[in-house]
Short mmCIF file of the C-alpha atoms (twelve columns), coordinates in Angstrom:
data_MODEL
# 
_entry.id   MODEL 
# 
loop_
_atom_site.group_PDB 
_atom_site.id 
_atom_site.type_symbol 
_atom_site.label_atom_id 
_atom_site.label_alt_id 
_atom_site.label_comp_id 
_atom_site.label_asym_id 
_atom_site.label_seq_id 
_atom_site.Cartn_x 
_atom_site.Cartn_y 
_atom_site.Cartn_z 
_atom_site.pdbx_PDB_model_num 
ATOM 1   C CA . MET A 1   128.344 94.698  128.534 1 
ATOM 2   C CA . SER A 2   126.795 91.884  130.585 1 
ATOM 3   C CA . GLN A 3   123.069 91.225  130.696 1 
ATOM 4   C CA . VAL A 4   121.306 91.956  133.992 1 
ATOM 5   C CA . LEU A 5   119.436 88.878  135.231 1 
ATOM 6   C CA . PRO A 6   116.889 88.513  138.028 1 
ATOM 7   C CA . LEU A 7   117.945 87.314  141.464 1 
ATOM 8   C CA . LYS A 8   118.163 83.607  142.052 1 
ATOM 9   C CA . THR A 9   115.056 82.160  143.680 1 
ATOM 10  C CA . LYS A 10  115.284 79.737  146.572 1 
ATOM 11  C CA . ARG A 11  114.311 76.164  145.766 1 
ATOM 12  C CA . PRO A 12  112.706 73.814  148.271 1 
ATOM 13  C CA . ARG A 13  114.997 71.270  149.876 1 
ATOM 14  C CA . ALA A 14  114.424 67.561  149.462 1 
ATOM 15  C CA . PRO A 15  116.661 65.854  152.064 1 
ATOM 16  C CA . ASN A 16  115.462 62.336  151.204 1 
ATOM 17  C CA . SER A 17  116.042 62.671  147.474 1 
ATOM 18  C CA . LEU A 18  119.183 61.682  145.569 1 
ATOM 19  C CA . TRP A 19  118.460 64.324  142.937 1 
ATOM 20  C CA . ARG A 20  118.584 68.045  143.505 1 
ATOM 21  C CA . HIS A 21  115.389 69.834  142.560 1 
ATOM 22  C CA . GLY A 22  115.653 71.094  139.004 1 
ATOM 23  C CA . ALA A 23  118.915 69.248  138.306 1 
ATOM 24  C CA . ARG A 24  119.718 68.097  134.797 1 
ATOM 25  C CA . ALA A 25  119.160 64.397  134.179 1 
ATOM 26  C CA . PHE A 26  119.758 61.980  131.337 1 
ATOM 27  C CA . PHE A 27  116.068 61.634  130.618 1 
ATOM 28  C CA . LYS A 28  115.081 65.243  131.200 1 
ATOM 29  C CA . ASP A 29  114.308 67.661  128.396 1 
ATOM 30  C CA . GLN A 30  117.487 69.656  127.825 1 
ATOM 31  C CA . ARG A 31  115.773 72.503  126.011 1 
ATOM 32  C CA . ALA A 32  115.733 76.008  127.479 1 
ATOM 33  C CA . SER A 33  112.800 76.388  129.841 1 
ATOM 34  C CA . GLN A 34  113.739 78.942  132.502 1 
ATOM 35  C CA . ILE A 35  115.111 82.459  132.740 1 
ATOM 36  C CA . GLY A 36  118.871 82.315  132.344 1 
ATOM 37  C CA . ASP A 37  118.873 79.173  130.170 1 
ATOM 38  C CA . LEU A 38  120.782 79.209  126.901 1 
ATOM 39  C CA . LEU A 39  119.745 78.175  123.420 1 
ATOM 40  C CA . THR A 40  121.386 78.333  120.011 1 
ATOM 41  C CA . VAL A 41  119.914 80.477  117.248 1 
ATOM 42  C CA . THR A 42  120.686 79.469  113.670 1 
ATOM 43  C CA . ILE A 43  120.578 82.241  111.092 1 
ATOM 44  C CA . SER A 44  120.534 81.257  107.440 1 
ATOM 45  C CA . ILE A 45  119.314 84.114  105.272 1 
ATOM 46  C CA . SER A 46  119.374 83.955  101.490 1 
ATOM 47  C CA . ASP A 47  117.537 87.038  100.321 1 
ATOM 48  C CA . SER A 48  117.257 88.418  96.826  1 
ATOM 49  C CA . ALA A 49  115.182 91.218  95.359  1 
ATOM 50  C CA . LYS A 50  114.866 92.756  91.922  1 
ATOM 51  C CA . ILE A 51  112.804 95.876  91.310  1 
ATOM 52  C CA . ASN A 52  112.440 97.870  88.090  1 
ATOM 53  C CA . ASN A 53  110.464 101.098 88.019  1 
ATOM 54  C CA . LYS A 54  109.836 103.361 85.048  1 
ATOM 55  C CA . THR A 55  107.770 106.540 85.010  1 
ATOM 56  C CA . SER A 56  106.842 108.774 82.091  1 
ATOM 57  C CA . ARG A 57  104.652 111.857 82.406  1 
ATOM 58  C CA . SER A 58  103.813 114.639 79.941  1 
ATOM 59  C CA . ARG A 59  101.462 117.599 80.071  1 
ATOM 60  C CA . THR A 60  100.507 120.352 77.597  1 
ATOM 61  C CA . ASN A 61  98.523  123.495 78.447  1 
ATOM 62  C CA . ASN A 62  97.125  126.210 76.173  1 
ATOM 63  C CA . GLU A 63  95.343  129.287 77.556  1 
ATOM 64  C CA . ASP A 64  93.758  132.095 75.506  1 
ATOM 65  C CA . ALA A 65  92.056  135.216 76.895  1 
ATOM 66  C CA . SER A 66  90.408  138.166 75.110  1 
ATOM 67  C CA . ALA A 67  88.306  141.206 76.093  1 
ATOM 68  C CA . ASN A 68  86.174  142.052 73.034  1 
ATOM 69  C CA . ALA A 69  83.250  142.824 75.350  1 
ATOM 70  C CA . LEU A 70  83.598  143.901 78.970  1 
ATOM 71  C CA . LEU A 71  80.252  145.113 80.372  1 
ATOM 72  C CA . GLY A 72  80.239  148.012 77.922  1 
ATOM 73  C CA . TYR A 73  83.642  149.280 79.040  1 
ATOM 74  C CA . GLU A 74  85.558  147.835 76.102  1 
ATOM 75  C CA . THR A 75  85.853  151.338 74.554  1 
ATOM 76  C CA . SER A 76  87.312  152.726 77.775  1 
ATOM 77  C CA . LEU A 77  89.640  149.760 77.961  1 
ATOM 78  C CA . SER A 78  90.910  150.542 74.455  1 
ATOM 79  C CA . ARG A 79  91.733  154.096 75.553  1 
ATOM 80  C CA . VAL A 80  93.658  152.848 78.594  1 
ATOM 81  C CA . LEU A 81  95.679  150.214 76.749  1 
ATOM 82  C CA . PRO A 82  98.387  151.197 74.261  1 
ATOM 83  C CA . GLU A 83  97.391  151.284 70.583  1 
ATOM 84  C CA . THR A 84  99.580  148.260 69.842  1 
ATOM 85  C CA . VAL A 85  97.582  146.086 72.271  1 
ATOM 86  C CA . ASN A 86  94.650  144.226 70.743  1 
ATOM 87  C CA . ALA A 87  91.838  143.749 73.266  1 
ATOM 88  C CA . GLY A 88  90.709  140.669 71.368  1 
ATOM 89  C CA . ASN A 89  93.983  138.921 72.068  1 
ATOM 90  C CA . LEU A 90  95.135  139.977 75.528  1 
ATOM 91  C CA . LEU A 91  96.531  136.654 76.741  1 
ATOM 92  C CA . ASP A 92  97.959  133.613 75.009  1 
ATOM 93  C CA . ILE A 93  99.928  131.104 77.117  1 
ATOM 94  C CA . ASP A 94  101.364 127.769 76.058  1 
ATOM 95  C CA . SER A 95  103.177 125.406 78.421  1 
ATOM 96  C CA . THR A 96  104.584 121.935 78.019  1 
ATOM 97  C CA . SER A 97  106.160 119.712 80.678  1 
ATOM 98  C CA . LYS A 98  107.625 116.244 80.412  1 
ATOM 99  C CA . ASN A 99  109.179 114.071 83.103  1 
ATOM 100 C CA . GLU A 100 110.770 110.671 82.753  1 
ATOM 101 C CA . GLY A 101 112.284 108.518 85.483  1 
ATOM 102 C CA . GLU A 102 113.738 105.047 85.682  1 
ATOM 103 C CA . GLY A 103 115.114 103.087 88.645  1 
ATOM 104 C CA . SER A 104 116.451 99.598  89.168  1 
ATOM 105 C CA . ILE A 105 117.358 97.602  92.302  1 
ATOM 106 C CA . ASN A 106 119.134 94.244  92.211  1 
ATOM 107 C CA . ARG A 107 120.079 92.825  95.621  1 
ATOM 108 C CA . ASP A 108 121.433 89.452  96.696  1 
ATOM 109 C CA . GLU A 109 122.376 88.726  100.318 1 
ATOM 110 C CA . THR A 110 123.475 85.541  102.082 1 
ATOM 111 C CA . ILE A 111 124.137 85.186  105.833 1 
ATOM 112 C CA . ASP A 112 124.906 81.923  107.668 1 
ATOM 113 C CA . LEU A 113 125.542 82.290  111.397 1 
ATOM 114 C CA . LYS A 114 124.993 80.580  114.738 1 
ATOM 115 C CA . LEU A 115 124.640 82.484  117.977 1 
ATOM 116 C CA . ALA A 116 123.985 81.526  121.591 1 
ATOM 117 C CA . ALA A 117 121.162 83.481  123.213 1 
ATOM 118 C CA . ILE A 118 119.909 83.673  126.777 1 
ATOM 119 C CA . VAL A 119 116.334 83.654  128.035 1 
ATOM 120 C CA . THR A 120 115.884 87.034  129.709 1 
ATOM 121 C CA . GLN A 121 112.148 86.998  130.362 1 
ATOM 122 C CA . LYS A 122 109.247 84.565  130.529 1 
ATOM 123 C CA . LEU A 123 105.963 86.071  129.385 1 
ATOM 124 C CA . PRO A 124 102.616 85.241  131.033 1 
ATOM 125 C CA . ASN A 125 101.617 83.066  128.056 1 
ATOM 126 C CA . GLY A 126 104.798 80.995  128.401 1 
ATOM 127 C CA . ASN A 127 106.784 82.527  125.542 1 
ATOM 128 C CA . PHE A 128 110.438 83.464  126.061 1 
ATOM 129 C CA . VAL A 129 112.177 86.765  125.395 1 
ATOM 130 C CA . ILE A 130 115.718 86.027  124.247 1 
ATOM 131 C CA . LEU A 131 118.807 88.143  123.719 1 
ATOM 132 C CA . GLY A 132 122.161 87.176  122.279 1 
ATOM 133 C CA . ARG A 133 125.326 89.128  121.571 1 
ATOM 134 C CA . GLN A 134 128.597 88.116  119.991 1 
ATOM 135 C CA . GLU A 135 131.722 90.146  119.343 1 
ATOM 136 C CA . VAL A 136 134.752 88.928  117.412 1 
ATOM 137 C CA . ARG A 137 137.916 90.970  117.105 1 
ATOM 138 C CA . VAL A 138 140.458 90.241  114.381 1 
ATOM 139 C CA . ASN A 139 143.438 92.599  114.418 1 
ATOM 140 C CA . PHE A 140 141.874 96.092  114.256 1 
ATOM 141 C CA . GLU A 141 138.442 95.012  113.034 1 
ATOM 142 C CA . VAL A 142 135.550 94.129  115.358 1 
ATOM 143 C CA . ARG A 143 132.539 92.184  114.112 1 
ATOM 144 C CA . GLN A 144 129.364 92.464  116.168 1 
ATOM 145 C CA . LEU A 145 126.304 90.237  115.998 1 
ATOM 146 C CA . GLN A 146 123.158 90.758  118.033 1 
ATOM 147 C CA . ILE A 147 119.764 89.084  118.029 1 
ATOM 148 C CA . ALA A 148 116.645 89.651  120.114 1 
ATOM 149 C CA . GLY A 149 113.051 88.492  119.916 1 
ATOM 150 C CA . VAL A 150 110.280 86.305  121.292 1 
ATOM 151 C CA . VAL A 151 110.144 82.519  120.854 1 
ATOM 152 C CA . ARG A 152 107.679 79.788  121.714 1 
ATOM 153 C CA . PRO A 153 108.997 76.883  123.817 1 
ATOM 154 C CA . GLU A 154 107.484 74.350  121.397 1 
ATOM 155 C CA . ASP A 155 109.491 75.849  118.519 1 
ATOM 156 C CA . ILE A 156 112.788 74.986  120.236 1 
ATOM 157 C CA . ALA A 157 114.211 71.799  118.700 1 
ATOM 158 C CA . ALA A 158 115.306 68.764  120.703 1 
ATOM 159 C CA . ASP A 159 118.961 69.813  120.353 1 
ATOM 160 C CA . ASN A 160 118.099 73.179  121.974 1 
ATOM 161 C CA . THR A 161 118.314 75.171  118.744 1 
ATOM 162 C CA . ILE A 162 115.828 77.441  117.029 1 
ATOM 163 C CA . SER A 163 115.802 78.911  113.541 1 
ATOM 164 C CA . TYR A 164 115.584 82.658  113.082 1 
ATOM 165 C CA . GLU A 165 112.337 82.548  111.083 1 
ATOM 166 C CA . LYS A 166 110.524 81.198  114.161 1 
ATOM 167 C CA . ILE A 167 111.488 84.240  116.242 1 
ATOM 168 C CA . ALA A 168 108.786 86.877  116.563 1 
ATOM 169 C CA . GLU A 169 109.758 90.551  116.727 1 
ATOM 170 C CA . ALA A 170 113.209 89.451  115.581 1 
ATOM 171 C CA . ARG A 171 115.939 92.078  115.628 1 
ATOM 172 C CA . ILE A 172 119.057 90.818  113.883 1 
ATOM 173 C CA . SER A 173 122.039 93.140  113.648 1 
ATOM 174 C CA . TYR A 174 125.326 92.240  111.985 1 
ATOM 175 C CA . GLY A 175 127.996 94.843  111.460 1 
ATOM 176 C CA . GLY A 176 131.459 95.910  112.354 1 
ATOM 177 C CA . LYS A 177 133.779 98.720  113.197 1 
ATOM 178 C CA . GLY A 178 137.448 99.264  112.697 1 
ATOM 179 C CA . HIS A 179 139.935 100.249 110.024 1 
ATOM 180 C CA . ILE A 180 138.216 98.400  107.181 1 
ATOM 181 C CA . SER A 181 134.785 99.785  108.046 1 
ATOM 182 C CA . ASP A 182 136.220 103.300 108.302 1 
ATOM 183 C CA . VAL A 183 137.764 103.069 104.836 1 
ATOM 184 C CA . GLN A 184 134.439 101.957 103.348 1 
ATOM 185 C CA . GLN A 185 132.684 105.061 104.668 1 
ATOM 186 C CA . PRO A 186 132.916 108.354 102.728 1 
ATOM 187 C CA . ARG A 187 134.925 111.094 104.365 1 
ATOM 188 C CA . TYR A 188 133.117 113.721 106.421 1 
ATOM 189 C CA . GLY A 189 133.963 116.396 103.856 1 
ATOM 190 C CA . ASN A 190 132.261 114.409 101.104 1 
ATOM 191 C CA . GLN A 191 129.195 113.880 103.274 1 
ATOM 192 C CA . VAL A 192 128.959 117.638 103.937 1 
ATOM 193 C CA . LEU A 193 129.279 118.415 100.228 1 
ATOM 194 C CA . ASP A 194 126.527 115.912 99.424  1 
ATOM 195 C CA . VAL A 195 124.203 117.807 101.768 1 
ATOM 196 C CA . ILE A 196 125.159 121.295 100.551 1 
ATOM 197 C CA . PHE A 197 125.179 120.407 96.832  1 
ATOM 198 C CA . PRO A 198 122.306 117.974 96.338  1 
ATOM 199 C CA . PHE A 199 122.350 118.257 92.520  1 
# 
């Protein structure tokens, strides 16, 4: 799917000049500066995380209730209750609960990629909105890479490259689809059973 770009604006003519207005020159800054210009985004992510959580909770309750005196009606209460019921020991409840939980996460990810992006919008403050897509097909497997975000012109290096950590509102997506990706996913029947039988 191609990116929709704005219409080309007319540039003023300079009949007495050897150089076309806006043309690239040996001594001109070659970094992206206008809508439609390209720049290279370098992505080098080495991320690791380790989390250990442990929870232990216990609770004990003991409730006793008796009716030895009840506004003078304790005698009437004894006549209503069976003879085997002792009004002095009507209620005795004990409860104990104990919960323990433990979780661990150990993650290590490394991504090294380069992707060409295009300037799709120039904000009023001079920053650029960029968007880049890349799709590689190998046999029956398709790898897709997409990046979008906002960059400052001064963060673009002299070789017209920018590192991913200097991109604001960065959206980096790397995935694939095909036979290998399908095999890695659980079957639909297993997914349904996981929902129906959560325990």
